[in-house]
C-alpha positions in Angstrom: 119.9 16.1 129.8 122.3 19.1 130.6 121.0 21.8 132.9 121.3 25.4 131.6 122.5 27.8 134.3 120.4 31.0 134.6 123.0 33.0 136.7 124.3 36.1 135.1 127.9 36.2 133.9 130.5 37.6 136.3 131.9 40.9 135.1 135.6 41.8 135.8 136.1 44.4 138.5 138.9 46.8 138.2 140.2 48.5 141.4 140.9 52.2 141.0 143.4 53.7 143.4 142.1 56.5 145.5 142.9 60.0 144.4 143.0 62.8 146.9 141.7 66.2 145.7 143.3 68.4 148.4 146.1 70.7 147.4 149.5 69.2 147.4 148.2 65.7 147.7 149.6 62.5 146.4 148.3 59.6 144.3 148.7 56.2 146.1 148.5 52.6 144.9 151.2 52.6 142.3 154.1 51.6 144.7 155.3 55.1 145.1 153.7 58.5 146.0 153.5 60.8 143.1 153.0 64.5 144.0 150.2 66.4 142.4 151.0 70.0 141.5 149.0 72.5 143.5 146.6 74.9 141.7 148.6 77.9 142.9 151.8 76.7 141.2 149.9 76.0 137.9 148.3 79.5 138.1 151.8 81.0 138.6 153.2 79.1 135.6 150.3 80.0 133.4 150.6 83.8 134.3 154.3 83.7 133.6 153.8 82.1 130.2 150.9 84.5 129.4 153.0 87.5 130.4 155.9 86.3 128.3 153.6 85.8 125.3 152.1 89.3 125.7 155.5 90.9 126.1 157.0 89.3 123.1 153.9 90.4 121.1 154.6 94.0 122.0 158.2 93.8 120.8 159.1 96.6 118.3 161.3 96.0 115.2 164.9 96.1 116.0 165.5 98.2 112.9 163.7 101.1 114.6 165.8 100.7 117.6 169.0 101.0 115.8 167.9 103.4 113.0 171.0 105.7 112.7 169.1 108.5 111.1 167.0 109.0 114.1 169.9 109.6 116.5 170.6 113.2 117.5 172.0 115.1 120.5 169.4 116.3 123.0 169.1 120.1 123.4 169.0 120.0 127.2 168.8 117.7 130.2 165.0 118.0 130.3 164.8 117.2 126.6 167.0 114.1 127.3 164.7 113.0 130.1 161.6 113.4 128.0 163.2 111.3 125.2 164.1 108.6 127.7 160.4 108.5 128.9 159.1 108.3 125.4 161.5 105.8 124.1 160.9 103.7 127.1 157.2 103.7 126.6 157.7 102.6 123.0 160.8 100.3 123.2 159.8 98.8 126.6 160.1 95.1 125.6 163.3 95.7 123.5 165.0 97.4 126.5 164.1 94.5 128.7 165.7 92.2 126.2 168.9 94.3 126.1 169.2 94.3 129.9 168.5 90.5 130.0 171.1 89.9 127.3 173.8 92.0 129.2 172.8 90.1 132.4 173.2 86.8 130.6 176.6 87.6 129.2 177.8 88.8 132.6 176.7 85.5 134.2 178.2 83.4 131.4 181.6 85.1 131.8 181.5 84.3 135.6 180.7 80.7 135.7 181.1 80.4 139.4 178.4 83.1 140.0 176.2 81.4 137.5 176.5 78.0 139.4 175.8 79.6 142.7 172.7 81.5 141.3 171.3 78.3 139.7 171.8 76.4 142.9 170.0 79.1 144.8 167.1 79.3 142.4 166.9 75.4 142.4 166.7 75.4 146.2 163.8 77.8 146.3 162.1 75.9 143.5 162.3 72.3 144.9 162.5 72.9 148.6 159.8 75.5 148.9 157.8 76.6 145.9 157.1 73.1 144.3 157.2 71.1 147.5 153.7 69.8 148.5 152.4 71.7 151.6 151.6 68.5 153.4 155.2 67.2 153.1 157.6 68.8 155.6 161.2 69.2 154.6 163.4 66.5 156.1 167.2 66.8 155.9 169.7 64.7 157.8 167.0 63.0 159.8 165.4 66.4 161.0 162.1 67.6 160.0 161.8 71.4 159.2 158.6 73.4 159.2 157.6 75.8 156.5 158.8 78.8 158.5 162.0 77.2 159.3 162.4 76.3 155.7 161.7 79.9 154.6 164.2 81.3 157.2 166.9 78.9 156.0 166.4 79.8 152.3 166.3 83.4 153.2 169.6 83.2 155.0 171.1 81.2 152.1 169.9 84.0 149.7 171.5 86.8 151.7 174.8 84.8 152.0 174.9 84.1 148.3 173.9 87.6 147.1 175.8 89.7 149.6 178.8 87.6 150.6 179.8 86.0 147.3 180.5 87.5 143.8 176.9 86.9 142.7 175.7 90.3 144.1 178.4 92.3 142.4 177.9 90.6 139.1 174.2 91.2 139.1 174.5 94.7 140.3 177.2 95.5 137.7 175.2 93.9 134.9 172.1 95.8 135.8 173.8 99.1 136.1 175.4 98.6 132.7 172.1 97.6 131.1 170.3 100.6 132.6 173.1 102.9 131.4 172.8 101.5 127.8 169.0 102.0 127.9 169.3 105.5 129.2 172.0 106.5 126.6 169.9 105.1 123.8 166.8 106.7 125.0 168.4 110.1 125.4 170.0 110.2 121.9 167.2 108.5 120.0 164.7 111.2 118.7 161.2 109.8 119.3 159.4 112.2 116.8 158.9 109.3 114.2 157.4 107.0 116.8 153.7 106.3 117.2 153.3 106.8 120.9 149.5 106.5 121.0 149.9 102.9 121.8 151.9 103.3 124.9 148.8 103.0 127.2 148.2 99.5 125.9 151.4 98.3 127.3 150.7 99.3 130.8 148.3 96.4 131.5 150.6 93.7 130.1 154.3 93.0 130.2 157.0 90.8 131.6 156.1 91.9 135.2 152.3 91.8 134.9 152.2 88.5 136.8 153.2 90.4 140.0 149.9 92.4 139.8 146.5 91.4 141.1 145.2 88.2 139.6 142.3 88.0 137.2 138.9 87.0 138.2 139.3 83.5 136.8 142.5 83.0 138.8 141.0 84.5 142.0 138.8 81.4 142.6 141.8 79.1 142.8 142.6 78.3 146.5 145.8 79.4 148.0 148.7 77.0 148.5 149.0 77.9 152.2 152.3 79.7 152.1 152.8 83.4 152.5 
């Protein structure tokens, strides 16, 4: 007569690779180390995207910007200055777009400067900003600390901006963009604009991510870099 075993069945066991929860940590056990994005980087990207969405939401219709019937010669220099201030408060996002467009055209017409600028931004992004804090930079068999990496990238930035054509292209494009904005603001009569909404644009905009973080983002630990 066969004997029935009373032992419980053996359940399969799956081994889960350990995951470190520290900032800039890696996930091991897959044959290669996969960097985990730090919370500070995620907060920065979220702030940039939120600022971009808020800025685009405040864009005024382009038909108002180029309305020919609203252009007139200012009576005096003080009148022109007042017009520029009012038009800037109302067409803030549109003016940013105009300056950005002029800057983009200037860089596209100078491909060498564009390549140098892209290389500089890529160096800052991958060698310092997005690099995990627990992984020092290793180049040509030498290990560089965070301070040494920052000094190298700062020196490279000074060289690219001031000793190549990148600086002159950027300055020329910015000066041209500011001149176009000032001319439009001086000759565009703002009497038909609803300027009561200008205070709402002070809290948000394309540069709002440079201001103090919100209460939700304040609880996120720092990445450790200055």
